[in-house]
C-alpha positions as CSV (number, residue, x, y, z in Angstrom):
1,M,0.3,14.9,-29.1
2,K,1.0,12.0,-26.9
3,T,4.4,11.6,-25.3
4,N,6.0,8.2,-25.1
5,I,7.4,7.9,-21.6
6,S,9.3,4.9,-20.1
7,L,10.9,4.7,-16.8
8,G,12.9,1.6,-17.6
9,P,13.6,-1.3,-15.3
10,S,16.2,0.5,-13.2
11,L,13.9,2.6,-11.0
12,R,12.8,0.7,-7.9
13,T,10.3,2.1,-5.4
14,D,7.0,1.0,-4.0
15,L,5.5,4.5,-4.0
16,A,3.5,5.7,-6.9
17,I,4.2,9.3,-5.9
18,E,7.9,8.8,-6.4
19,M,7.3,7.3,-9.8
20,R,5.2,10.3,-10.7
21,E,7.9,12.7,-9.3
22,N,10.6,10.9,-11.5
23,L,8.4,11.3,-14.6
24,A,7.8,15.0,-13.8
25,T,11.6,15.6,-13.5
26,R,12.2,13.9,-16.9
27,I,9.5,15.7,-18.9
28,G,9.0,18.9,-16.9
29,A,6.6,19.4,-14.0
30,E,4.3,21.6,-16.0
31,E,3.6,19.0,-18.6
32,D,0.8,16.4,-18.2
33,I,1.7,12.8,-18.1
34,P,-0.6,10.8,-20.5
35,G,-2.8,8.3,-18.5
36,V,-1.8,9.7,-15.1
37,E,-3.9,12.2,-13.0
38,M,-2.8,13.7,-9.7
39,T,-4.5,15.8,-7.1
40,V,-2.9,17.2,-3.9
41,E,-4.7,18.1,-0.6
42,Q,-3.1,19.9,2.3
43,D,-4.1,19.8,6.0
44,D,-2.2,22.7,7.5
45,T,-3.3,21.9,11.1
46,Y,-1.1,18.8,11.4
47,G,0.9,19.2,8.2
48,V,-0.6,16.2,6.4
49,T,-0.3,16.1,2.6
50,V,-2.6,13.8,0.7
51,T,-1.6,13.0,-2.9
52,W,-4.0,11.0,-5.1
53,V,-2.4,9.5,-8.2
54,E,-4.7,7.8,-10.6
55,I,-3.5,5.7,-13.4
56,T,-6.3,5.7,-15.9
57,D,-5.1,3.7,-18.9
58,E,-2.4,1.4,-20.2
59,T,-0.2,4.3,-21.4
60,G,0.0,5.6,-17.8
61,A,0.5,2.1,-16.4
62,K,3.5,1.6,-18.8
63,A,5.0,4.9,-17.9
64,M,4.5,4.4,-14.2
65,G,5.4,0.7,-14.1
66,K,2.3,0.1,-12.0
67,P,-1.2,-1.3,-12.6
68,I,-4.2,0.9,-13.6
69,G,-5.9,2.1,-10.4
70,N,-5.7,4.6,-7.5
71,Y,-2.8,5.3,-5.2
72,I,-3.3,7.6,-2.3
73,T,-0.3,8.8,-0.2
74,L,-0.5,10.5,3.2
75,E,2.7,12.3,4.2
76,S,3.4,13.9,7.6
77,D,6.5,14.2,9.8
78,T,4.2,14.0,12.8
79,M,3.9,10.2,12.2
80,K,7.3,9.9,13.7
81,E,6.5,12.1,16.7
82,N,4.8,11.3,19.9
83,D,1.7,13.4,19.1
84,P,-1.5,11.5,19.9
85,E,-3.8,14.3,18.5
86,A,-1.9,14.4,15.2
87,H,-2.0,10.6,15.0
88,E,-5.7,10.6,15.6
89,E,-6.2,13.1,12.8
90,I,-4.1,11.0,10.4
91,V,-6.1,7.9,11.3
92,K,-9.4,9.7,10.4
93,I,-8.0,10.9,7.1
94,L,-6.7,7.4,6.3
95,A,-10.1,5.9,7.2
96,H,-11.9,8.4,5.0
97,K,-9.6,7.6,2.0
98,L,-10.1,3.9,2.5
99,G,-13.8,4.5,2.3
100,C,-13.3,6.4,-0.9
101,L,-11.5,3.4,-2.5
102,H,-14.0,0.8,-1.5
103,G,-17.3,1.1,0.4
104,L,-18.6,-1.8,2.4
105,P,-21.9,-2.7,4.2
106,K,-21.7,-3.1,7.9
107,D,-22.2,-6.9,7.7
108,A,-19.2,-7.3,5.4
109,T,-16.3,-9.5,6.4
110,I,-12.7,-8.2,6.0
111,L,-9.6,-10.3,5.9
112,I,-6.4,-8.5,7.0
113,I,-3.1,-10.0,5.6
114,G,0.0,-8.9,7.5
115,L,2.8,-9.4,5.0
116,G,6.4,-9.6,5.9
117,N,9.0,-11.2,8.2
118,R,8.4,-10.5,11.9
119,H,12.0,-11.4,12.7
120,V,13.4,-8.6,10.5
121,T,12.7,-5.2,11.9
122,P,12.2,-3.3,8.6
123,D,10.0,-6.0,7.2
124,A,7.9,-6.6,10.4
125,L,5.1,-4.0,9.8
126,G,2.5,-6.5,8.6
127,P,2.8,-9.0,11.4
128,K,3.0,-6.3,14.1
129,V,-0.2,-4.7,12.8
130,C,-2.0,-8.1,13.0
131,D,-0.8,-8.4,16.6
132,K,-2.6,-5.2,17.5
133,L,-5.9,-5.8,15.7
134,L,-9.2,-6.5,17.4
135,V,-10.4,-9.5,15.4
136,T,-14.2,-10.1,15.6
137,R,-15.2,-12.7,13.1
138,H,-15.3,-15.4,15.7
139,L,-17.8,-13.4,17.8
140,A,-20.5,-13.3,15.1
141,D,-22.8,-15.6,17.1
142,V,-22.0,-14.1,20.5
143,P,-24.6,-11.7,22.0
144,L,-22.5,-8.6,22.7
145,D,-23.4,-5.0,23.4
146,V,-21.0,-4.0,20.6
147,Q,-22.6,-6.2,18.1
148,G,-23.4,-4.1,15.0
149,E,-20.8,-1.5,16.0
150,L,-17.8,-3.6,14.8
151,R,-17.3,-5.2,11.5
152,S,-16.5,-8.9,11.0
153,L,-12.7,-8.9,11.0
154,C,-10.1,-11.7,10.7
155,A,-6.4,-11.5,10.3
156,I,-3.4,-13.7,9.3
157,A,0.3,-13.1,9.2
158,P,1.5,-15.8,6.8
159,G,5.2,-15.2,7.1
160,V,7.6,-15.2,4.1
161,M,8.5,-17.9,1.6
162,G,12.0,-18.2,3.0
163,I,10.5,-19.5,6.2
164,T,7.4,-21.3,5.1
165,G,8.4,-22.5,1.7
166,I,5.0,-21.4,0.5
167,E,4.1,-18.4,-1.7
168,T,2.3,-15.8,0.4
169,A,-0.3,-15.5,-2.3
170,E,-1.0,-19.2,-2.2
171,I,-1.7,-19.0,1.6
172,A,-3.9,-15.9,1.1
173,K,-5.9,-17.5,-1.7
174,G,-6.6,-20.7,0.3
175,I,-7.9,-18.7,3.2
176,A,-10.0,-16.4,1.0
177,E,-11.6,-19.4,-0.7
178,K,-12.5,-20.8,2.6
179,I,-13.9,-17.8,4.5
180,K,-15.0,-15.8,1.4
181,P,-14.3,-12.2,2.7
182,D,-15.9,-9.2,1.0
183,L,-12.5,-7.4,1.0
184,I,-8.9,-8.2,1.7
185,I,-6.6,-5.5,3.1
186,A,-2.9,-6.4,2.6
187,I,-0.5,-4.5,4.9
188,D,3.2,-4.5,4.1
189,A,6.4,-2.6,4.6
190,L,7.4,-0.6,1.6
191,A,10.6,0.7,0.0
192,A,11.2,4.4,-0.8
193,R,13.8,6.4,-2.5
194,R,13.7,9.4,-0.1
195,T,14.8,9.0,3.5
196,S,12.3,11.7,4.5
197,R,9.5,9.4,3.7
198,I,10.7,6.6,5.9
199,N,8.1,6.0,8.7
200,A,6.4,9.3,7.6
201,T,4.3,8.1,4.7
202,I,1.3,5.8,4.2
203,Q,0.3,4.6,0.8
204,I,-3.0,2.9,0.1
205,S,-4.1,1.6,-3.3
206,D,-6.9,-0.5,-4.8
207,T,-4.6,-2.4,-7.1
208,G,-3.4,-5.0,-4.6
209,I,0.3,-5.6,-3.9
210,N,3.3,-7.5,-5.3
211,P,5.3,-8.5,-2.2
212,G,8.9,-7.5,-2.5
213,A,8.4,-5.6,-5.8
214,G,10.2,-2.5,-4.5
215,M,13.3,-4.4,-3.8
216,G,13.2,-6.2,-7.2
217,N,11.8,-9.5,-6.0
218,K,9.2,-11.3,-8.2
219,R,6.4,-12.9,-6.2
220,T,2.8,-13.8,-7.1
221,P,0.7,-10.6,-6.7
222,I,-2.1,-10.4,-4.2
223,N,-4.9,-8.6,-6.1
224,K,-8.5,-9.0,-7.2
225,N,-7.5,-11.3,-10.1
226,S,-5.5,-13.7,-8.0
227,M,-7.7,-13.6,-4.8
228,G,-11.2,-13.4,-6.4
229,V,-12.2,-10.5,-4.2
230,P,-11.2,-6.8,-4.1
231,V,-7.8,-6.1,-2.5
232,I,-6.6,-2.8,-0.9
233,A,-2.9,-2.5,-0.1
234,V,-1.7,-0.4,2.8
235,G,2.0,0.2,3.3
236,V,4.5,2.3,5.1
237,P,8.1,2.8,3.8
238,T,10.5,1.4,6.3
239,A,13.4,0.7,3.8
240,Y,15.5,3.1,1.8
241,I,16.6,2.2,-1.8
242,I,19.9,3.6,-3.0
243,Q,19.6,4.0,-6.8
244,I,22.7,2.8,-8.6
245,W,23.1,3.9,-12.2
246,N,25.4,2.4,-14.8
247,C,28.2,4.8,-15.5
248,Q,31.8,5.0,-16.5
249,A,34.4,7.1,-14.7
250,K,37.8,8.1,-15.8
251,L,40.5,7.7,-13.2
């Protein structure tokens, strides 16, 4: 027997794992959620937990409030610590999971879009990542010893509509139509409902991203349908959402 589950419009979070946790609390952790599958892996060496949530059909999408697709979450408190060895291991796990979501030939071109406002600290993740990338697309015709070892990579930090007056998706689509990348990776700061996940969690998904969705903003999504090429979203929670419920109190 299928269970009708609805989160309602009041729950705000960018993390699929938190949506899944909320559902589990409502219907009981031991009961399966129709259209939602979840697996958990644990790396005890560095305390990395990898949770893979897959929304398989429209029933699950409606219950979760997210599109059909895969959502992989890496969690570890060592992300907040000055531990190079742990960070290196997390990078390897993240790279492996990215490959699981979308494989690419070595000659593929990847476009990185750093979403967010670089002038606002909690929203500056995307632009700051772009600042540290080694872009290589412009070196395609340059005879280098590293040729063949590095993918063709380009990046843009388009800013936010409040500064540019242009929808981020419009800028991204114009660039994608011009350079025709094989894959877009959109990087953005996320919003979470647990303070323990701030700067200690990475979520990647193959469903694209709706900029500002976790905070209740409505913007044009950046996904395969709108861009014309596959889109992987990578995000780190940097903002905490306080959930406010409608209630009546007697004084």
